[in-house]
RODO-2510 file (C-alpha; in nm, 4 decimals, decimal comma):
residues 541
     n   res          X          Y          Z
     1     x     0,0002    -0,0011    -0,0005
     2     x     0,2847     0,2412     0,0868
     3     x     0,4453     0,1635    -0,2572
     4     x     0,1093     0,2395    -0,4343
     5     x     0,0669     0,5645    -0,2360
     6     x     0,4251     0,6619    -0,3249
     7     x     0,3839     0,5973    -0,6878
     8     x     0,0528     0,7793    -0,6986
     9     x     0,2113     1,0783    -0,5238
    10     x     0,4932     1,0893    -0,7669
    11     x     0,2572     1,0706    -1,0642
    12     x     0,0434     1,3505    -0,9223
    13     x     0,3453     1,5707    -0,8729
    14     x     0,4580     1,5000    -1,2275
    15     x     0,1168     1,5961    -1,3696
    16     x     0,1007     1,9188    -1,1609
    17     x     0,4613     2,0025    -1,2685
    18     x     0,3777     1,9525    -1,6343
    19     x     0,0547     2,1532    -1,6030
    20     x     0,2401     2,4308    -1,4166
    21     x     0,5054     2,4527    -1,6872
    22     x     0,2458     2,4436    -1,9647
    23     x     0,0332     2,7241    -1,8189
    24     x     0,3431     2,9198    -1,7229
    25     x     0,4526     2,9070    -2,0863
    26     x     0,1092     3,0189    -2,1948
    27     x     0,1267     3,3073    -1,9532
    28     x     0,4669     3,4127    -2,0771
    29     x     0,3492     3,3914    -2,4433
    30     x     0,0366     3,5893    -2,3571
    31     x     0,2427     3,8640    -2,1917
    32     x     0,4717     3,8803    -2,4875
    33     x     0,1721     3,9003    -2,7239
    34     x     0,0127     4,1663    -2,5027
    35     x     0,3178     4,3917    -2,5342
    36     x     0,3297     4,3425    -2,9161
    37     x    -0,0462     4,3999    -2,9617
    38     x    -0,0970     4,6800    -2,7143
    39     x     0,1048     4,9185    -2,9300
    40     x    -0,0986     4,8635    -3,2496
    41     x    -0,3141     5,1706    -3,3302
    42     x    -0,6892     5,1247    -3,2949
    43     x    -0,7816     5,1651    -3,6642
    44     x    -0,6591     4,8158    -3,7395
    45     x    -0,9618     4,5898    -3,7916
    46     x    -0,7451     4,3109    -3,9355
    47     x    -0,4329     4,1584    -3,7797
    48     x    -0,2263     3,8831    -3,9451
    49     x    -0,0009     3,6584    -3,7388
    50     x     0,2846     3,4310    -3,8363
    51     x     0,6022     3,2887    -3,6809
    52     x     0,9371     3,4255    -3,7813
    53     x     1,0894     3,1012    -3,9010
    54     x     1,2907     3,0177    -4,2146
    55     x     1,0790     2,7020    -4,2703
    56     x     0,7627     2,9047    -4,2917
    57     x     0,9135     3,1490    -4,5426
    58     x     1,0202     2,8571    -4,7611
    59     x     0,6606     2,7335    -4,7665
    60     x     0,5356     3,0667    -4,8883
    61     x     0,8263     3,1427    -5,1178
    62     x     0,6315     3,0598    -5,4364
    63     x     0,2821     3,1217    -5,2983
    64     x     0,0990     3,3045    -5,5849
    65     x    -0,2043     3,4055    -5,3809
    66     x    -0,0211     3,6526    -5,1555
    67     x     0,1622     3,7958    -5,4549
    68     x    -0,1575     3,8457    -5,6519
    69     x    -0,3246     4,0266    -5,3591
    70     x    -0,0413     4,2582    -5,2529
    71     x     0,0948     4,3435    -5,5951
    72     x     0,4463     4,3680    -5,7348
    73     x     0,5481     4,6774    -5,5401
    74     x     0,4484     4,5421    -5,2026
    75     x     0,5964     4,2035    -5,2958
    76     x     0,9346     4,3666    -5,3466
    77     x     0,9069     4,5429    -5,0165
    78     x     0,8090     4,2267    -4,8275
    79     x     1,0918     4,0299    -4,9973
    80     x     1,3361     4,2936    -4,8880
    81     x     1,1975     4,2872    -4,5314
    82     x     1,2144     3,9062    -4,5193
    83     x     1,5818     3,9155    -4,6265
    84     x     1,6415     4,1769    -4,3599
    85     x     1,5090     3,9472    -4,0897
    86     x     1,6616     3,6258    -4,2204
    87     x     2,0003     3,7139    -4,3694
    88     x     2,1266     3,9090    -4,0641
    89     x     2,2140     3,6206    -3,8347
    90     x     2,2219     3,8276    -3,5121
    91     x     1,8839     3,9886    -3,5826
    92     x     1,7344     3,6540    -3,6839
    93     x     1,8555     3,4783    -3,3697
    94     x     1,7055     3,7592    -3,1621
    95     x     1,3563     3,7067    -3,3183
    96     x     1,3586     3,3513    -3,4487
    97     x     1,0554     3,1436    -3,3519
    98     x     0,8682     3,4439    -3,2087
    99     x     0,5286     3,5644    -3,3215
   100     x     0,5072     3,8456    -3,5743
   101     x     0,1907     4,0621    -3,6003
   102     x     0,1165     4,2398    -3,9217
   103     x    -0,1663     4,4922    -3,8815
   104     x    -0,3509     4,6770    -4,1599
   105     x    -0,4290     5,0490    -4,1239
   106     x    -0,6371     5,2603    -4,3677
   107     x    -0,5178     5,6207    -4,4143
   108     x    -0,6714     5,9442    -4,5372
   109     x    -0,5284     5,8929    -4,8884
   110     x    -0,7295     5,5701    -4,9303
   111     x    -0,4296     5,3395    -4,8828
   112     x    -0,3708     5,0567    -4,6438
   113     x    -0,0430     5,0703    -4,4495
   114     x     0,1223     4,7856    -4,2761
   115     x     0,2716     4,7793    -3,9288
   116     x     0,4983     4,4977    -3,8190
   117     x     0,5201     4,4265    -3,4440
   118     x     0,7684     4,1645    -3,3239
   119     x     0,9157     4,0804    -2,9795
   120     x     1,2846     4,0279    -2,9159
   121     x     1,4293     3,7480    -2,7086
   122     x     1,6677     3,9995    -2,5553
   123     x     1,6266     4,3724    -2,5907
   124     x     1,8710     4,5500    -2,8225
   125     x     1,9336     4,9228    -2,8291
   126     x     1,8521     5,1370    -3,1347
   127     x     2,2171     5,1902    -3,2177
   128     x     2,2839     4,8178    -3,1995
   129     x     2,0009     4,7369    -3,4381
   130     x     2,1043     5,0184    -3,6719
   131     x     2,4560     4,8733    -3,6943
   132     x     2,3229     4,5288    -3,7590
   133     x     2,1013     4,6462    -4,0452
   134     x     2,3932     4,8348    -4,2119
   135     x     2,5904     4,5127    -4,2408
   136     x     2,3964     4,3628    -4,5358
   137     x     2,1845     4,4270    -4,8447
   138     x     2,3264     4,7765    -4,9067
   139     x     2,1120     4,9272    -4,6352
   140     x     2,1721     5,2800    -4,5116
   141     x     2,0375     5,3845    -4,1768
   142     x     1,9779     5,7059    -3,9873
   143     x     1,8598     5,7490    -3,6316
   144     x     1,5910     6,0135    -3,6563
   145     x     1,4449     5,9903    -3,3066
   146     x     1,7226     5,9145    -3,0541
   147     x     1,6549     5,5980    -2,8586
   148     x     1,3535     5,4813    -3,0496
   149     x     1,3313     5,5450    -3,4333
   150     x     1,5497     5,4390    -3,7257
   151     x     1,5131     5,5234    -4,0959
   152     x     1,6329     5,2577    -4,3354
   153     x     1,6980     5,3213    -4,7092
   154     x     1,7885     5,0777    -4,9812
   155     x     1,8326     5,1271    -5,3509
   156     x     1,5762     4,8508    -5,4215
   157     x     1,3006     5,0548    -5,2507
   158     x     1,1407     5,3786    -5,3645
   159     x     1,0627     5,4834    -5,0110
   160     x     1,2305     5,4489    -4,6657
   161     x     1,1362     5,1919    -4,4078
   162     x     1,1155     5,2886    -4,0442
   163     x     1,1987     5,0829    -3,7401
   164     x     1,0993     5,1697    -3,3887
   165     x     1,1946     5,0196    -3,0537
   166     x     0,9189     4,9924    -2,7906
   167     x     1,0730     4,8236    -2,4914
   168     x     1,1541     4,4722    -2,6127
   169     x     0,9231     4,5070    -2,9155
   170     x     1,0511     4,5976    -3,2632
   171     x     0,7974     4,7730    -3,4767
   172     x     0,8336     4,8657    -3,8405
   173     x     0,6388     5,0422    -4,1185
   174     x     0,6855     5,2273    -4,4480
   175     x     0,4639     5,4963    -4,3028
   176     x     0,6499     5,7022    -4,0400
   177     x     0,3311     5,8547    -3,8904
   178     x     0,1842     5,5048    -3,8292
   179     x     0,5020     5,3902    -3,6533
   180     x     0,5115     5,7073    -3,4468
   181     x     0,1462     5,6525    -3,3413
   182     x     0,2335     5,2995    -3,2293
   183     x     0,5101     5,4217    -3,0001
   184     x     0,3093     5,7220    -2,8684
   185     x     0,1622     5,6179    -2,5292
   186     x    -0,1230     5,8732    -2,5707
   187     x    -0,2557     5,7436    -2,9032
   188     x    -0,5550     5,5146    -2,9105
   189     x    -0,4667     5,1460    -2,9399
   190     x    -0,6444     4,8101    -2,9968
   191     x    -0,9128     4,7387    -2,7372
   192     x    -0,8339     4,4970    -2,4511
   193     x    -1,1263     4,2834    -2,5808
   194     x    -0,9691     4,2413    -2,9232
   195     x    -0,6222     4,1670    -2,7728
   196     x    -0,7834     3,9108    -2,5377
   197     x    -0,9600     3,7445    -2,8367
   198     x    -0,6262     3,7155    -3,0307
   199     x    -0,4423     3,5806    -2,7230
   200     x    -0,7078     3,3191    -2,6477
   201     x    -0,6977     3,1958    -3,0048
   202     x    -0,3234     3,1786    -3,0148
   203     x    -0,3104     2,9797    -2,6910
   204     x    -0,5649     2,7258    -2,8330
   205     x    -0,3883     2,6949    -3,1721
   206     x    -0,0238     2,7495    -3,0842
   207     x     0,0984     2,5378    -3,3765
   208     x    -0,0933     2,7333    -3,6442
   209     x     0,1239     2,8329    -3,9447
   210     x    -0,0363     3,1751    -3,9483
   211     x    -0,3627     3,3267    -3,8379
   212     x    -0,5965     3,6102    -3,9298
   213     x    -0,7887     3,8131    -3,6707
   214     x    -1,0780     4,0378    -3,7639
   215     x    -1,2669     4,2894    -3,5550
   216     x    -1,6039     4,3266    -3,7345
   217     x    -1,7298     4,6018    -3,5047
   218     x    -1,7561     4,9648    -3,6095
   219     x    -1,6217     5,0890    -3,8348
   220     x    -1,5511     4,7352    -3,9739
   221     x    -1,2845     4,6316    -4,2102
   222     x    -1,4924     4,6957    -4,5264
   223     x    -1,6094     5,0499    -4,4645
   224     x    -1,2759     5,2245    -4,5333
   225     x    -1,2697     5,0968    -4,8955
   226     x    -1,6276     5,1982    -4,9822
   227     x    -1,7296     5,5390    -5,1000
   228     x    -2,0277     5,5288    -4,8629
   229     x    -2,1373     5,3037    -4,5848
   230     x    -2,1825     4,9575    -4,7332
   231     x    -2,5451     4,8396    -4,7812
   232     x    -2,7298     4,5254    -4,8792
   233     x    -2,5134     4,2103    -4,8677
   234     x    -2,1942     4,4072    -4,8116
   235     x    -2,3640     4,5960    -4,5316
   236     x    -2,4608     4,2910    -4,3360
   237     x    -2,0929     4,1745    -4,3234
   238     x    -1,9243     4,5145    -4,3121
   239     x    -1,9960     4,5778    -3,9422
   240     x    -2,1436     4,3455    -3,6919
   241     x    -2,0524     4,2874    -3,3322
   242     x    -1,8102     3,9954    -3,3589
   243     x    -1,4522     3,8832    -3,3681
   244     x    -1,3137     3,6290    -3,6177
   245     x    -1,0086     3,4131    -3,5314
   246     x    -0,9058     3,2145    -3,8363
   247     x    -0,6054     2,9848    -3,9082
   248     x    -0,4509     2,9538    -4,2546
   249     x    -0,5306     2,6290    -4,4254
   250     x    -0,2462     2,6200    -4,6806
   251     x    -0,3256     2,5246    -5,0379
   252     x    -0,0957     2,6332    -5,3171
   253     x    -0,3733     2,7571    -5,5559
   254     x    -0,6215     2,9077    -5,3099
   255     x    -0,6418     3,1218    -5,0021
   256     x    -0,8311     2,9407    -4,7202
   257     x    -0,8849     3,0290    -4,3559
   258     x    -1,0863     2,8245    -4,1082
   259     x    -1,1753     2,9157    -3,7484
   260     x    -1,4544     3,0674    -3,5436
   261     x    -1,6423     3,3957    -3,5214
   262     x    -1,7660     3,4923    -3,1794
   263     x    -2,0576     3,7338    -3,1432
   264     x    -1,9989     3,9586    -2,8457
   265     x    -2,2331     3,8748    -2,5597
   266     x    -2,4074     4,2118    -2,5256
   267     x    -2,4986     4,2498    -2,8898
   268     x    -2,8413     4,1492    -3,0180
   269     x    -2,8082     4,1806    -3,3915
   270     x    -2,9614     3,9995    -3,6839
   271     x    -2,6844     3,7420    -3,7278
   272     x    -2,7327     3,6269    -3,3695
   273     x    -3,0615     3,4717    -3,4681
   274     x    -2,8763     3,2006    -3,6581
   275     x    -2,6774     3,0846    -3,3492
   276     x    -2,9816     2,8900    -3,2374
   277     x    -3,0021     2,7033    -3,5681
   278     x    -2,8379     2,3822    -3,6758
   279     x    -2,6394     2,3813    -4,0039
   280     x    -2,8391     2,2899    -4,3132
   281     x    -2,7382     2,1822    -4,6612
   282     x    -2,7055     2,4789    -4,8957
   283     x    -2,9274     2,3848    -5,1958
   284     x    -3,0600     2,7332    -5,2809
   285     x    -2,7327     2,8158    -5,4533
   286     x    -2,8430     2,5734    -5,7257
   287     x    -3,1036     2,8264    -5,8536
   288     x    -2,8873     3,1408    -5,8482
   289     x    -2,8722     3,3134    -6,1895
   290     x    -2,5561     3,2728    -6,4039
   291     x    -2,4811     3,6512    -6,3892
   292     x    -2,4461     3,6551    -6,0093
   293     x    -2,2360     3,9323    -5,8607
   294     x    -2,2878     3,8449    -5,4932
   295     x    -2,5378     3,6639    -5,2735
   296     x    -2,5966     3,5628    -4,9149
   297     x    -2,7724     3,2301    -4,8663
   298     x    -2,9376     3,1668    -4,5275
   299     x    -3,0244     2,8268    -4,3859
   300     x    -3,2649     2,7391    -4,1038
   301     x    -3,3079     2,4155    -3,9213
   302     x    -3,6251     2,5482    -3,7556
   303     x    -3,8168     2,8332    -3,9045
   304     x    -4,0457     2,8530    -3,5914
   305     x    -3,7409     2,9077    -3,3680
   306     x    -3,6042     3,1628    -3,6105
   307     x    -3,9428     3,3482    -3,6207
   308     x    -3,9520     3,3490    -3,2361
   309     x    -3,5997     3,4980    -3,2162
   310     x    -3,6865     3,7513    -3,4957
   311     x    -3,9896     3,8702    -3,3106
   312     x    -3,7783     3,9219    -2,9981
   313     x    -3,5323     4,1263    -3,2096
   314     x    -3,8253     4,3406    -3,3403
   315     x    -3,9349     4,3980    -2,9808
   316     x    -3,5856     4,5068    -2,8771
   317     x    -3,5812     4,7491    -3,1746
   318     x    -3,9358     4,8640    -3,0845
   319     x    -4,0570     4,7750    -3,4319
   320     x    -4,2936     4,4998    -3,3195
   321     x    -4,6099     4,7088    -3,2691
   322     x    -4,5734     4,8792    -3,6098
   323     x    -4,5319     4,5484    -3,7889
   324     x    -4,8132     4,3803    -3,6046
   325     x    -5,0434     4,6674    -3,7046
   326     x    -4,9546     4,6130    -4,0731
   327     x    -5,0412     4,2420    -4,0423
   328     x    -5,3748     4,3358    -3,8774
   329     x    -5,4566     4,5598    -4,1736
   330     x    -5,4055     4,2543    -4,4018
   331     x    -5,6393     4,0436    -4,1857
   332     x    -5,9140     4,3064    -4,1701
   333     x    -5,9030     4,3940    -4,5419
   334     x    -5,8492     4,0526    -4,7010
   335     x    -5,9525     3,7896    -4,4455
   336     x    -5,6105     3,6277    -4,4863
   337     x    -5,4238     3,5860    -4,1547
   338     x    -5,0499     3,5661    -4,2474
   339     x    -4,9545     3,4147    -3,9079
   340     x    -5,2119     3,1410    -3,9525
   341     x    -5,2091     3,0856    -4,3226
   342     x    -4,8742     3,1835    -4,4638
   343     x    -4,6115     3,1411    -4,1884
   344     x    -4,6486     2,7626    -4,1918
   345     x    -4,5468     2,7463    -4,5618
   346     x    -4,1992     2,9019    -4,5286
   347     x    -3,9164     2,6650    -4,5994
   348     x    -3,5651     2,6408    -4,4507
   349     x    -3,3677     2,8506    -4,7005
   350     x    -3,3714     3,2061    -4,8472
   351     x    -3,1250     3,4184    -5,0284
   352     x    -3,0680     3,7828    -5,1125
   353     x    -2,9039     3,8160    -5,4557
   354     x    -2,7337     4,0967    -5,6524
   355     x    -2,6627     4,0505    -6,0201
   356     x    -2,3995     4,1893    -6,2529
   357     x    -2,6697     4,4176    -6,3922
   358     x    -2,7070     4,5841    -6,0466
   359     x    -3,0486     4,4121    -6,0049
   360     x    -3,1506     4,2868    -5,6639
   361     x    -3,3889     4,0091    -5,5809
   362     x    -3,4631     3,7545    -5,3065
   363     x    -3,5612     3,3877    -5,3313
   364     x    -3,7269     3,1831    -5,0563
   365     x    -3,7980     2,8168    -5,0385
   366     x    -4,1576     2,7233    -4,9535
   367     x    -4,3259     2,3935    -4,8713
   368     x    -4,6319     2,4378    -5,0956
   369     x    -4,6218     2,6819    -5,3870
   370     x    -4,9899     2,6363    -5,4814
   371     x    -5,1103     2,7185    -5,1270
   372     x    -4,8856     3,0209    -5,0965
   373     x    -5,0045     3,1512    -5,4395
   374     x    -5,3627     3,1105    -5,3220
   375     x    -5,3034     3,3100    -5,0015
   376     x    -5,0929     3,5814    -5,1698
   377     x    -5,3432     3,6598    -5,4489
   378     x    -5,5883     3,8591    -5,2210
   379     x    -5,2843     4,0545    -5,0952
   380     x    -5,1593     4,1544    -5,4386
   381     x    -5,2497     4,2881    -5,7862
   382     x    -5,2124     4,1377    -6,1260
   383     x    -4,9041     4,2608    -6,3225
   384     x    -4,8490     3,9895    -6,5837
   385     x    -4,9360     3,6284    -6,6374
   386     x    -4,6535     3,5183    -6,4142
   387     x    -4,5809     3,8231    -6,1997
   388     x    -4,7945     3,9977    -5,9307
   389     x    -4,7460     4,3178    -5,7224
   390     x    -4,7742     4,3043    -5,3432
   391     x    -5,0263     4,5666    -5,2093
   392     x    -4,9240     4,5520    -4,8409
   393     x    -4,6089     4,6725    -4,6713
   394     x    -4,3362     4,4805    -4,4957
   395     x    -4,4737     4,1226    -4,5234
   396     x    -4,1418     3,9635    -4,6186
   397     x    -3,9484     4,1751    -4,3689
   398     x    -4,1873     4,0646    -4,0996
   399     x    -4,1073     3,7020    -4,1696
   400     x    -3,7341     3,7118    -4,2687
   401     x    -3,5890     4,0255    -4,1267
   402     x    -3,3075     4,2587    -4,2379
   403     x    -3,2062     4,1057    -4,5745
   404     x    -3,5605     4,1586    -4,7107
   405     x    -3,6363     4,4931    -4,5579
   406     x    -3,5855     4,6831    -4,8815
   407     x    -3,8566     4,4804    -5,0519
   408     x    -4,1440     4,6733    -4,9038
   409     x    -4,4172     4,6147    -5,1679
   410     x    -4,2346     4,3994    -5,4121
   411     x    -4,3245     4,2253    -5,7369
   412     x    -4,3260     3,8502    -5,6913
   413     x    -4,3726     3,5156    -5,8609
   414     x    -4,4174     3,1627    -5,7289
   415     x    -4,2790     2,8614    -5,9104
   416     x    -4,1544     2,5165    -5,8153
   417     x    -4,1923     2,5782    -5,4365
   418     x    -3,9894     2,9014    -5,4684
   419     x    -4,1082     3,2601    -5,4229
   420     x    -3,9045     3,5267    -5,6038
   421     x    -3,9375     3,8950    -5,5056
   422     x    -3,7878     4,2168    -5,6375
   423     x    -3,8662     4,5838    -5,6552
   424     x    -3,8503     4,5438    -6,0363
   425     x    -4,0996     4,3302    -6,2318
   426     x    -3,8489     4,2858    -6,5071
   427     x    -3,6031     4,1353    -6,2638
   428     x    -3,8576     3,8747    -6,1562
   429     x    -3,9435     3,7931    -6,5103
   430     x    -3,5806     3,7628    -6,6202
   431     x    -3,5182     3,5285    -6,3252
   432     x    -3,8108     3,3117    -6,4360
   433     x    -3,6816     3,3025    -6,7950
   434     x    -3,3289     3,2068    -6,6862
   435     x    -3,4574     2,9576    -6,4352
   436     x    -3,6813     2,7878    -6,6898
   437     x    -3,4048     2,7747    -6,9524
   438     x    -3,1477     2,6407    -6,6984
   439     x    -2,9180     2,9479    -6,7260
   440     x    -2,7948     2,9080    -6,3707
   441     x    -2,4610     2,9608    -6,1996
   442     x    -2,4609     2,6013    -6,0742
   443     x    -2,4314     2,4748    -6,4349
   444     x    -2,1161     2,6888    -6,5010
   445     x    -1,8023     2,4810    -6,5131
   446     x    -1,5887     2,7478    -6,3397
   447     x    -1,8404     2,7625    -6,0575
   448     x    -1,8563     2,3817    -6,0231
   449     x    -1,4796     2,3744    -5,9840
   450     x    -1,4813     2,6689    -5,7356
   451     x    -1,7646     2,5137    -5,5373
   452     x    -1,5720     2,1926    -5,4633
   453     x    -1,3948     2,3657    -5,1778
   454     x    -1,7046     2,5399    -5,0371
   455     x    -1,8592     2,3659    -4,7371
   456     x    -2,1893     2,2001    -4,8271
   457     x    -2,3656     2,2962    -4,5036
   458     x    -2,3825     2,6287    -4,3248
   459     x    -2,6318     2,8887    -4,1935
   460     x    -2,5029     3,1982    -4,3578
   461     x    -2,3042     3,1803    -4,6801
   462     x    -2,1710     3,4801    -4,8719
   463     x    -2,0776     3,4216    -5,2323
   464     x    -1,8943     3,6757    -5,4560
   465     x    -1,7965     3,6388    -5,8243
   466     x    -1,5216     3,8691    -5,9451
   467     x    -1,5808     3,9022    -6,3222
   468     x    -1,9527     3,9757    -6,2710
   469     x    -1,8806     4,2432    -6,0131
   470     x    -1,6232     4,4762    -6,1832
   471     x    -1,8803     4,7370    -6,2881
   472     x    -2,0598     4,7140    -5,9545
   473     x    -1,7437     4,7535    -5,7428
   474     x    -1,6308     5,0378    -5,9683
   475     x    -1,9363     5,2322    -5,8495
   476     x    -1,9144     5,1260    -5,4858
   477     x    -1,5460     5,1276    -5,4024
   478     x    -1,3160     5,4192    -5,3650
   479     x    -1,1096     5,4694    -5,6839
   480     x    -0,7856     5,3554    -5,5313
   481     x    -0,9388     5,0163    -5,4485
   482     x    -1,1611     4,9577    -5,7538
   483     x    -0,8507     5,0086    -5,9760
   484     x    -0,6839     4,7056    -5,8115
   485     x    -0,9347     4,4741    -5,9744
   486     x    -0,7939     4,5387    -6,3240
   487     x    -0,4432     4,6464    -6,2322
   488     x    -0,1646     4,4485    -6,4008
   489     x     0,0440     4,4968    -6,0938
   490     x    -0,2029     4,2876    -5,8939
   491     x    -0,3618     3,9582    -5,9741
   492     x    -0,7250     4,0078    -5,8659
   493     x    -0,8254     3,9490    -6,2326
   494     x    -0,7042     3,5874    -6,1893
   495     x    -0,9526     3,5130    -5,9087
   496     x    -1,2853     3,3482    -5,9809
   497     x    -1,4702     3,3993    -5,6521
   498     x    -1,4806     3,4376    -5,2784
   499     x    -1,6820     3,2490    -5,0173
   500     x    -1,7351     3,3385    -4,6504
   501     x    -1,9440     3,1010    -4,4437
   502     x    -2,0826     3,1006    -4,0913
   503     x    -2,2046     2,7716    -3,9396
   504     x    -2,3769     2,7826    -3,5993
   505     x    -2,2331     2,6051    -3,2971
   506     x    -2,4656     2,7586    -3,0377
   507     x    -2,2179     2,9965    -2,8787
   508     x    -2,0236     3,0905    -3,1901
   509     x    -1,9942     3,0382    -3,5638
   510     x    -1,7566     2,8028    -3,7343
   511     x    -1,6164     3,0157    -4,0131
   512     x    -1,4727     2,9284    -4,3581
   513     x    -1,3041     3,1797    -4,5866
   514     x    -1,2095     3,0791    -4,9315
   515     x    -1,0610     3,2785    -5,2248
   516     x    -1,0239     3,0688    -5,5437
   517     x    -0,8739     3,1123    -5,8823
   518     x    -1,0498     3,0882    -6,2214
   519     x    -0,8347     2,7918    -6,3141
   520     x    -0,7201     2,5723    -6,0277
   521     x    -0,6924     2,2125    -5,9329
   522     x    -0,9647     2,2546    -5,6733
   523     x    -1,0483     1,8871    -5,6606
   524     x    -0,6959     1,7935    -5,5592
   525     x    -0,5856     1,8980    -5,2103
   526     x    -0,2235     1,9793    -5,1444
   527     x    -0,3107     2,1529    -4,8225
   528     x    -0,0786     2,1071    -4,5311
   529     x    -0,3703     2,0960    -4,2845
   530     x    -0,6545     2,0270    -4,5245
   531     x    -0,9975     1,9529    -4,3769
   532     x    -1,3278     1,9300    -4,5609
   533     x    -1,4586     2,2042    -4,3414
   534     x    -1,3903     2,3263    -3,9943
   535     x    -1,7319     2,2381    -3,8668
   536     x    -1,6862     1,8704    -3,9296
   537     x    -2,0064     1,8565    -4,1215
   538     x    -1,9075     1,5967    -4,3815
   539     x    -1,7604     1,6244    -4,7254
   540     x    -1,7871     1,9333    -4,9458
   541     x    -1,9679     1,8984    -5,2699
***
C-alpha cells in the first residue's frame, strides 16, 4: 500500500509540474503578445499573425495568392524585409521562432499601410539594431528619433522603411506617422477585448502556421474601402458585433482560412438569430442566376425558432407594434391571416441576390407553392401572367428580417416551391426566364470547380464572383481600391470568386473563408492541414 501511495504521489506531482510549466509558458507567451499587440493603433480591424521562421518563409516562397493580392510593389518590399530578418544572423537569432503581428491600417489617402510588431528574445538598443542593419543588403540607416526610431533606405526601394523600438518590441512600417502613433503612449490602441480574443486563439492553436484576426465591429474592415457606408449584402458583413479568429489552411492555388467567429455577448443583432439554428445543406445556390455578382444564402433548421427570435429582435428595436399593425390591416381587409395561413409554408432557405446588372432580388424556399399562391393573391395585384405586385407593406421583412427589408411592396412570382421577389417586375421575369431555360450559376463549369472547396452545409453563406462584379465595385469602391481589380500589378483578375461561411455552434460560428482562382486544381488537395470544413459537417460537394 505504501508503494502504491508513493507511486501515486509521484505521478500527481509530475502531472502538476507539467501543468504548471504548460500554463506558465502560456502566460509568458500571452504577456509577450500583449506587449506586441498593445502598441497597435486602434484603426486596425485586421491583424495577421505568423512565426518568424525560415521554414515558414520557404513554404510561402512561391505562394501566388499573396503575390496577386499585395501586388508587385508590396511584394518587393516584403521580400526585402524578409531578407532583412533572415540574412542578418544576429537579428534573426534575436527574433527566431517568435510571433510576428502584421496589422492593416487605412489612411486618409485611401491606402492601407502595414505595421510589423515583433518581440525580441533579448532587448537591443537602437544603435545596436542600426549597426546590424547596415551590415547587409546595401542598407543605409539614420537614427531620426534618438533612442527609438531608425530610418532605413535601400536602392531597391522607392521609399524608406522605419523601425521603432518599444521596450523589447521591434515595430516597423513604411509609413512614419503610423510607426510614431504605435510608439506614442497617448494614441488610441487596440481594445483589450480584441487583444484578449487574439491571445485566447493563439493559446488554443499554438501550432498554427499563421492566423488572421478580424474585428467586425464599427467601423468594420470593409467600410474604409467603400465610398459610402456599405449596404445590402456588403452592409450585413461590413460591421457586426463579432471577432473572427481564423487559421490559414495552406493550399498552393487558393487562400483558405478556417476558425470561429464569436458574437460579443451584449450584442443582439440579426446574425445572432442563426446561432440557435443547426447547419443545413445549402441547396438554394443551385437556382442562383448565371450572372451573379454576390449573394448571401441563409439556412434554417427550424423556421419557428427563427421566427420566435426574430420577433424578440423586433421588440428590442421597438418595431414589433408597427409591424403587427400592418399584419392586422391585411387580416381586416383581405380575411387572410398571415400568421395562420402563410407562416407555416415558409421553408428552410432564403437568399438575397445581387446581379452583374445591379439588379436585386430575393428567393425563398416554400413547402407548398400552390397554397402560397392562393393566399398571396388577395394581398396583391395582377401585373402579368406570371408576376404579381404586393399591395401591403413589410410582409417579407416581417417574416425574414433585415435582408428583405428593402422589398417593401415587391413584385413577386411563385414557381416550383420558390417565391421570387424584387422591386422590379423585369427582374422577376428575367429570373423566371433564366430559371426555366436552366441558365444558372450552378451549371457553369468554373463555378462547379470553385464550389468543390465550399462547405456544403452552413447557416450563412456569402458568395462573390469577381468578373460579374467589376462594374458594380467600380461604382461602390473608392477609386484607389476599384482600380486594383484590373491592375496589371495585382492579380485580382485571376480570381474566380470568394466564399465566406458562418455555421452555427450555439455559442459561436464556425467560419470558412475561401478565395479561389478561375483555373485551379480545386479537386486535388495539397493543403498542409486540409480539412473538408472546420465544422466537421461531412464532405464538401
